[in-house]
N, C-alpha and C positions, 0 to 999 in steps of 0.2 A: 333225673330225666329223661334216661334211656327207658325206663320202665313207664313214665308216663307217655311216650313216645307211642312204647309200644299196645298202652293200653286205649290210646289214642285210635290209630291204628285197627284193631280188634273191634274198636267202635264205629268206625268209617264201613269196615267189612260187613258186622251187623245192618249198618243204614243201607248199605249199596245190597245187601239181600232183600231186605224188606223193602224197597224200591222196585227192585225187581220182578217180587212178589205180587204185591200190591199192582203192578202195570199189568200181569197178566188176570188176574181177580175181576179188577175193574175194567179189563181191555181198554186201557190208556195208558200208552208209553211214555214212558218216565227219560228225563235226560241220562246224558251217558251216566255212566257210574264210575267212570274214569275221573270223575270229578271230585271222587271220595277217597277210590284206592288207588290212583297213579295210571299211567298208562305205560307203563312197563312191569307193575309188580305180576306177574306170573302167577305166583306162589297165592297169593292174596286173590287171584281171581276163581281160582279153584277151590278158594276157601268160603267162598262168597256161594260159587256152583254148589259145593257140599253141604252148606248151610241147606239151599230149599231140594235139594235131593231131599236132605232127610225131613225135612219137613211133610214133603210131598208125601215119603213112605209113612209117615205117621199119622197122616191123612187119609188113605186107605188106596192110596196110585202104588204100581210094581210095576217094576223093572224087567223088562224081556231085553234088552242089548245096549250096546254104545253106537253110536256117530261118531265118524273122523271129519272134521273140518280142515280147512286150511290146507289141501294137498294139491291147490296150485300153486306153482313157484310164483305165478304173476300177481295171485291175491297174495303170497307170504311176504314179498316184495313191497306190496302197495299196505301192508301195515306192521313192517319192519320185525319180520319175523322169518327165522331159517327153520319152521319145525313147524307141524299140522297141532290142532288143538281136538279135544275128544268133549262129549258130551254123554248124558245118559238117552236110554229111548224108555219109554211108559208103554205101555201093555194097552192103557187106552187111549194111544194116539196111532196106533196103525189102522189104516183103511181100508176096507177091504178093496182088492182087484174091481176095478169097471164100478165101482160106487162111487156116491156125491158123500162131500163133506161140508156143513151151513158154512159162509163166510163168516157167520158171527164166532164159531170159535177159533178163527187164523185171524193174527195179528200181522200185518202188514205182509201177504205171505209172496215168498217165490217158490219156483218149482228148479228142480234138478234131479237128472240122470244118473244113475250111479249103478254099481253090482253090489248084494247083499251077498253077505256069509249067514250061512246057518251051521254052528259048529257042532260036532260029535265028540269034541272032549277039550281040555282045554290045557292051557297053558302052569306047567309049577316050575319049569326053568325055563332060563331064558332062551329064545330061537335065533340061530343064528342064521338059518339058510330059509327061503320061503317054500322049500320041499315041505317044510313042518308045519307050513299052514294050509298047504294043500294037503295033506295027511289029516288035518284033524278037521278037515271042512266036512259035514257031511251033506250040504250042496249049496250053489249059490243061482241067484237069479235077478232079475231085471228087478228094478226099483227105482221108485220117485220119491225122491224125498221133498215136504214142504219144510222151508225153510222160512223162519217167521222172527219177527223183532223186538222185543217189550222195549227195547230205547228207539224213542223219537225218531224218524227219518232215516234210519238205520245208520243214523251217526256214530260210529261205532271206528274203538280200534282193539286192538289185539285182548287187551283186559276186559274191555266192555263183552267181545262177543263168549268168552272164556266163563265170565262171570253168569253170561244168561243161557246156560250150558249149550256152548257152544250154535246157539242162535236156535237150536231147534224147534219143532213144531209138531210136524206130523210126516209119516210115510206108509208107504204102495207098494208090497210085494206082489209080483206076477208070479204067474199060477206054477209054470214051465221049473222043476225043479233038477239041476242038471249038475254032472260031477264036476271038478273042479280039477280031476286030474289031466285030462287033457285040453282044457280051456287056452285059447290062444288070449290073454290077459292083455298084454302091450297092446293087439294089431288089434282086435274088436274095434265094430264102428259104430257109434251110438248117435240118432236122430231125437230130438223132441219134439214133437208138436203140440202145437197149440189152438183148437180147432180149426185141426188139419193143416196148418201152415207150419210147415219147418221153422221153430224159433232159436233153436238151441244143437248144436250136433260138436262130435269130440270123437276120442279112441279111448283105449284102454290108455294110453302111454301118457294121456292129460294126468293121470291120479298117480302122482310120485315116481312117473316112468313105469311103474307095472300097480295094478290096484294090492297086490299080496305085498308088495315093501308096504303100503301105509297099513295093512291088518297087523303086519308083523311088527312094526314101530307100537301098536298101538298094546300089541300083545307085552310087546317088551314096556312098555310103559306101566301100565294096568301091576304088571307084576312087582317093577322097581316099587310100587305106591302101598304093596301088600293088599292090591285088590286084583288078584289075577282075572285072567277071562275064563267063562266055564262054561262046559256042553249046555248046550241049549242055546245059547246067545246069540242074536240076531246082530251081526254087525254091517254097518251103510258104511262103503271103503270109502268114498268121498265121488264126489263130480266128476264128469269126465268130461267135461263143457259147460260154457257161463250158465247161470241161474237166468232165468227171466221171469219177471213179473207178472204176478197171478191176480185174478179179480175174480167176482161173481159172476158169474155165467160163464165161466172160464173149462175146456175141459182138454186135460194134458194126455198123453199118449208118446211112450217112450219104447223106443224098441233099439233092442243091441244084436249084432250079430250071435247067433247061438242060442241065446236066452230066450229070445220072442219081445212080446209087446207087452204093457204094464199099462194103466190107465187109470185117472178117476178126475171126477166133473165136484165145479164149486158152487154151492147153489146156495138160493136166495135165502 
């Protein structure tokens, strides 16, 4: 009986991975995968994500870092969790600053502004202090994450978004490379403009009280999973304000105190 249940869950995990993969390939959103793996089985959701990451790597994609999601207390409460989640960043999903991307490459896109970290060293031991994150950081820069969902109508719960690579899609990095050593992570202010109009604003404190806390969580989580963060990785640390819908023709510009601006457009 127990063996049958385990086999059934493994089958459902494979089915969920296939549904998300086909949604990505065909650009047709699928039904929520929580219908297959449940709405609280975090371990199963990460297994779905891992299956599709492995598939992408076997098909020529390459990794360049990680993204942290659910860093807002309000969003965590909405999804019934008490911690963030994470997904991977693929090299081919980076958009060059001040350029555009076709809307045909996106699925139900939304934009949010974040602080990106680029690491100069990895973590082989647990991180107990945010100073260790600062010391391991090569530089920080402004970024815009384009989140997207392979799940129809963004009808997601925690297991849906984790399985769907933390709803990752694309990202843009700014051109200013700033030292993390004296940066005011908590109090820096962010403005996100869409077609010149401010549509989101916030501060560093909106990201788990301090984006360094988010990166420390990721470092320890990845270490616990046997896949520690490595030198050269890009880390999107989490939104500094609400994400906003994006459509063809939109131009987004994020401005973060001390980091300057970063921008991209969605083309026809």
